[in-house]
N, C-alpha and C positions, 0 to 999 in steps of 0.2 A: 741897905738903907731904903726906905720907902719914900717915894716922891709923889706929891699931888700935882697933877697937871689939869688946870681948869681953863674954861672958855675955849675948848677945842671945837672945831667944826663938827657938826653932828654926823657927817659922813666919813670921818676919819676911821681908819682901820687899825687894828693892833699892829700890823706890820709897818704902817706909816709912822705910828708913834715910836715904835722900836727903832726905826731908821733915824729919827731925830736924836735919840740918846746914844746909839752905838758909837759915834765918834768920841764920846767921853768915857767909854768903858763898857764892861760886860753887863748886858741887860738880862736879868734873871727871869723877869715876868712883867707882862703888861696886862692890865685889867681895865677895860672900859666899863663904866657903870651904866647900866641900862634900866629902863622903866620895866617893872615886872609885868605889867599888863600888855604893853605894846612891843617890848623888846627893843625899842629905839634908844639910842644914846641919850644920856642926860647932859652931855656936854663936858664931862670930866672923866679923868682916868687916874689910875695909880701905876707907877712904874717902880719896879724893884731892881736895884743895882747892888752887886755884891761888895763893892768897895766904897766906903764912905767918902773918901777924898774925890773919887771920880764922880760920885753923886753930887757932891757940893759944887764941883766944877760945872757939871751939867746944869744945875739950878742957876748958878750965876750967869752962865752963857745963854740959857734959853728963856729965862724969865722976861716977860713983856716983849717977846719977839713976835713978828707977824708970821703966822703959819696958816695957809689956806684962807687968807682974808681976815683972820682974827688974831688979836694980840693975846697970846696964851699966858697964863699965870702958872708959874712953876715954883713950888715951895716944898720944904721938908714936910712929910706927912707924919702926924703924931698918931700913935696907936690909941684906939678908944679904951677908956677905962671901963671897968665894970659898971660904974654909975652911968656913963654915957650910953653904954649898950642897952641899959634898962629903959631908956627914954623911948 
């Protein structure tokens, strides 16, 4: 299951985000979204967990919690449809 995590501190690393989610289950992948020109974080990321129940528990536990001075937003990520990708 893919999870959106928003409002993260710009200096957060993949490992730091992974550490947030590991207590809830196996983390398959973490991808921080960066600006193409500067390479700097845009303040959000996607986390992939292999178990839907674990992912749901992580979302419930972590949504709107304070991490590095910011209240993070954690939700289920929906896959882009072909129409959305064309925009």
